[in-house]
DRENGU-789955 format. One record per residue: residue in three letters; x, y negated, z negated of N, C-alpha, C in turn. Coordinates in steps of 0.2 Angstrom, whole numbers, m for minus. Each point is the difference from the previous one (the first is absolute). Example, Ala and Ser with C-alpha at 12.3 -4.5 7.8 and 13.67 -1.06 7.14 Angstrom:
2
(site ALA; (66; 28; m39); (m4; m6; 0); (4; m6; 0))
(site SER; (m2; m5; 4); (4; m6; m1); (m4; m5; m3))
END
This chain:
131
(site MET; (m150; 389; m311); (4; m1; m6); (m1; m7; m3))
(site THR; (m2; 0; m7); (m1; m6; m2); (7; m4; m2))
(site THR; (m1; m7; m2); (6; m3; m1); (4; 3; m6))
(site VAL; (m4; 2; m6); (3; 3; m5); (4; 6; 2))
(site GLU; (m3; 4; 5); (3; 7; 2); (7; m2; 4))
(site SER; (m1; m6; 4); (6; m2; 4); (6; m2; m4))
(site VAL; (m2; m4; m5); (5; m3; m5); (3; 6; m4))
(site ASN; (m4; 5; m2); (3; 6; m4); (4; 4; 4))
(site SER; (m1; 1; 7); (3; 4; 4); (7; m4; 2))
(site ALA; (0; m6; 1); (6; m4; 1); (5; 0; m5))
(site GLN; (m3; 0; m7); (4; 0; m6); (3; 6; m1))
(site THR; (m3; 6; 2); (3; 6; m1); (6; 2; 5))
(site ALA; (m2; m3; 6); (5; 1; 5); (7; m5; m1))
(site GLY; (m2; m6; m3); (5; m5; m1); (4; 3; m6))
(site ALA; (m3; 3; m5); (4; 2; m6); (5; 5; 2))
(site ALA; (m1; 5; 4); (4; 5; 2); (6; m3; 4))
(site SER; (m2; m4; 5); (5; m4; 4); (5; m5; m4))
(site ASN; (m3; m3; m5); (3; m4; m4); (5; 3; m5))
(site ALA; (m2; 6; m2); (5; 4; m5); (6; 3; 5))
(site GLN; (m2; 2; 6); (6; 2; 4); (5; m6; 2))
(site GLN; (m4; m6; 1); (5; m5; 1); (4; m3; m5))
(site GLN; (m3; 0; m7); (3; m1; m6); (6; 5; m1))
(site LEU; (m1; 6; 2); (5; 5; m1); (6; m1; 5))
(site THR; (m1; m2; 5); (5; m1; 5); (4; m6; m2))
(site VAL; (m4; m6; m2); (4; m6; m2); (4; 2; m6))
(site ASP; (m2; 4; m5); (4; 1; m6); (6; 4; 2))
(site TYR; (m1; 5; 5); (5; 5; 2); (6; m4; 3))
(site ASP; (m2; m4; 5); (5; m5; 3); (3; m5; m5))
(site THR; (m3; m2; m4); (3; m5; m5); (5; 4; m5))
(site PHE; (m2; 6; m1); (4; 4; m4); (7; 2; 4))
(site LEU; (m1; 1; 6); (6; 1; 4); (5; m5; 1))
(site GLN; (m4; m7; 1); (4; m6; 0); (4; m1; m6))
(site LEU; (m3; 1; m6); (3; m1; m6); (5; 4; m1))
(site MET; (0; 6; 2); (5; 5; m2); (6; m1; 6))
(site MET; (m1; m2; 6); (5; m2; 4); (4; m6; m3))
(site ALA; (m4; m6; m2); (3; m6; m3); (4; 2; m6))
(site GLN; (m2; 5; m4); (3; 2; m6); (7; 3; 2))
(site MET; (0; 5; 5); (6; 3; 2); (5; m5; 3))
(site GLN; (m3; m5; 4); (5; m5; 3); (3; m5; m5))
(site ASN; (m3; m1; m6); (2; m5; m4); (3; 3; m7))
(site GLN; (1; 7; 1); (3; 3; m7); (7; m2; 0))
(site ASP; (3; 1; m6); (7; m1; m2); (4; 6; 3))
(site PRO; (4; m2; 5); (4; 6; 2); (5; 3; m4))
(site THR; (1; m3; m6); (5; 3; m6); (m5; 4; m4))
(site ASP; (m6; m1; 0); (m5; 4; m4); (m6; 1; 3))
(site PRO; (0; 5; 5); (m6; 1; 5); (m5; 3; m4))
(site MET; (m6; 0; 2); (m6; 3; m3); (0; 8; 1))
(site ASP; (m2; 3; m5); (0; 7; 0); (m4; 3; 6))
(site ALA; (2; 4; 5); (m3; 3; 5); (m6; 4; m2))
(site SER; (1; 3; m6); (m6; 5; m1); (m6; m4; m3))
(site GLU; (2; m6; m3); (m5; m5; m2); (m5; m2; 6))
(site GLN; (4; m2; 5); (m3; m3; 6); (m5; 6; 3))
(site LEU; (3; 6; 0); (m4; 6; 3); (m6; 0; m5))
(site SER; (1; 0; m6); (m6; 1; m5); (m5; m5; 2))
(site GLN; (1; m6; 0); (m5; m6; 2); (m3; 2; 7))
(site LEU; (4; 2; 5); (m4; 1; 6); (m5; 6; m1))
(site ALA; (2; 5; m3); (m4; 6; m1); (m6; m2; m4))
(site SER; (1; m4; m5); (m6; m1; m4); (m5; m4; 4))
(site PHE; (3; m5; 4); (m5; m4; 5); (m3; 5; 5))
(site SER; (4; 4; 2); (m3; 5; 5); (m6; 4; m3))
(site GLN; (1; 2; m6); (m5; 4; m3); (m7; m4; m1))
(site VAL; (1; m6; m2); (m6; m4; 0); (m3; m1; 6))
(site GLU; (4; m1; 5); (m3; m1; 7); (m4; 6; 3))
(site GLN; (3; 6; m2); (m3; 6; 2); (m7; 2; m4))
(site ALA; (0; m3; m6); (m6; 1; m5); (m5; m4; 3))
(site ILE; (1; m6; 2); (m5; m5; 3); (m2; 3; 6))
(site GLN; (4; 3; 5); (m3; 3; 6); (m4; 6; m2))
(site THR; (2; 4; m5); (m4; 6; m2); (m7; m2; m2))
(site ASN; (0; m5; m4); (m7; m3; m3); (m4; m2; 6))
(site ALA; (3; m3; 5); (m4; m3; 6); (m3; 6; 4))
(site LYS; (4; 6; 0); (m2; 5; 4); (m6; 4; m4))
(site LEU; (1; 0; m6); (m5; 3; m5); (m7; m3; 1))
(site GLU; (0; m7; 0); (m5; m4; 0); (m4; 2; 7))
(site THR; (4; 0; 6); (m3; 2; 6); (m3; 7; 0))
(site MET; (3; 5; m3); (m3; 6; m1); (m6; 0; m4))
(site LEU; (0; m4; m5); (m7; 0; m5); (m5; m3; 5))
(site THR; (1; m5; 3); (m5; m3; 5); (m3; 4; 5))
(site ASN; (5; 4; 3); (m2; 5; 5); (m4; 6; m3))
(site MET; (1; 2; m6); (m4; 5; m3); (m6; m3; m2))
(site SER; (m1; m7; m2); (m6; m2; m1); (m5; m1; 6))
(site PHE; (3; m2; 6); (m4; 1; 6); (m2; 7; 2))
(site SER; (3; 4; m2); (m2; 7; 1); (m6; 3; m3))
(site GLN; (m1; m4; m6); (m5; 2; m5); (m6; m4; 1))
(site VAL; (0; m5; 3); (m6; m5; 1); (m5; 3; 4))
(site ASP; (1; 5; 4); (m5; 3; 4); (m6; 3; m5))
(site ASP; (2; 3; m5); (m4; 3; m5); (m5; m6; m3))
(site LEU; (2; m6; 0); (m5; m5; m3); (m5; m3; 4))
(site ILE; (1; 0; 6); (m4; m2; 6); (m7; 3; m1))
(site GLY; (m5; m3; m1); (m7; 3; 1); (m2; 2; m8))
(site ARG; (4; m1; m5); (m1; 2; m6); (m3; m6; m4))
(site THR; (m5; 1; m5); (m3; m5; m4); (5; m1; m6))
(site VAL; (1; m7; m1); (4; m2; m6); (m4; m5; m4))
(site THR; (2; 0; m7); (m3; m5; m4); (6; m2; m5))
(site ASP; (0; m7; m1); (6; m2; m4); (m3; m1; m7))
(site VAL; (4; m2; m5); (m2; m2; m7); (m5; m5; 0))
(site ASN; (m1; m5; 4); (m5; m5; 0); (m6; 2; 3))
(site GLY; (m1; 6; 3); (m6; 2; 3); (m1; 0; 7))
(site THR; (6; m3; 4); (m1; m1; 7); (0; 7; 3))
(site THR; (m5; 1; 4); (0; 7; 3); (m1; m1; 8))
(site GLY; (3; 5; 4); (0; 0; 7); (3; 5; 3))
(site VAL; (0; 1; 7); (2; 5; 4); (7; m2; 2))
(site VAL; (6; 3; 0); (6; m2; 2); (0; 0; 7))
(site GLU; (1; m6; 4); (1; 0; 7); (7; m1; 3))
(site SER; (4; m4; m5); (7; 0; 1); (4; 0; m6))
(site VAL; (7; 1; 1); (5; 0; m5); (5; m4; 2))
(site GLU; (3; m4; m5); (5; m5; 2); (5; 1; m6))
(site ILE; (6; 2; 2); (6; 1; m5); (5; m6; 0))
(site TYR; (1; m2; m6); (5; m5; m1); (4; 2; m5))
(site SER; (6; m4; 0); (5; 2; m5); (m2; 0; m7))
(site ASP; (m5; m4; m2); (m3; m1; m6); (m6; 4; m2))
(site GLY; (m3; 4; 5); (m6; 3; m1); (m4; 1; 6))
(site THR; (m5; 5; 0); (m4; 2; 5); (m7; m3; 0))
(site ILE; (m2; m3; 5); (m7; m3; 1); (m5; 4; 3))
(site LEU; (m5; 2; m2); (m5; 4; 3); (m5; m4; 3))
(site GLY; (m1; m1; 7); (m5; m4; 3); (m7; 4; 0))
(site LEU; (m5; m3; m2); (m7; 3; m1); (m5; m2; 6))
(site ASP; (m4; 4; 1); (m5; m1; 5); (m5; m7; m2))
(site ASN; (0; m2; m6); (m3; m6; m2); (4; m7; 1))
(site GLY; (6; 2; 2); (4; m6; 1); (5; m2; m6))
(site SER; (m1; 3; m5); (4; m1; m6); (6; 4; 0))
(site GLY; (5; m1; m5); (6; 5; 0); (0; 2; m7))
(site ILE; (4; 5; m1); (1; 3; m7); (8; 1; 0))
(site LEU; (3; m2; m5); (7; 2; m1); (0; 7; m3))
(site LEU; (3; 5; 3); (1; 6; m2); (4; 1; m6))
(site GLY; (m2; 2; m6); (4; 1; m6); (m4; 3; m5))
(site PRO; (2; m1; m6); (m4; 3; m6); (m7; m2; 0))
(site GLY; (m5; 5; m2); (m7; m2; 0); (m4; 0; 6))
(site VAL; (3; 1; 6); (m3; 1; 6); (m3; 7; 1))
(site LYS; (m6; 1; 1); (m3; 7; 1); (m1; 1; 7))
(site ILE; (2; 5; 2); (0; 3; 7); (m5; 6; 1))
(site SER; (m5; m1; 3); (m4; 6; 1); (m2; 2; 7))
END
């Protein structure tokens, strides 16, 4: 694995971990703020309980949406891995005229790189001819 590949792999793994960590920090912060709000409210004019539940429900929906997106990204990556077998051994040409036989496929969050037998790589995308 080249240095660029190592950096891209580390960035992809780090981004998913960072998003989950940020979500946890935000959720914990929200709970701390809600508890502080409850402790410091005016006893003669307490905050409406339905408003508190509404805030908690809204935050919970955002948390679930983030987790759903992470799971969908994992599913898409897994689907990409199941389709790469069809590319190995095929001849590809990009828009710049780089041609070669696919020896390896590397999938990153921002694209798929086809490793060719001549040592070069092609970004799989529009204009790439596969034969």
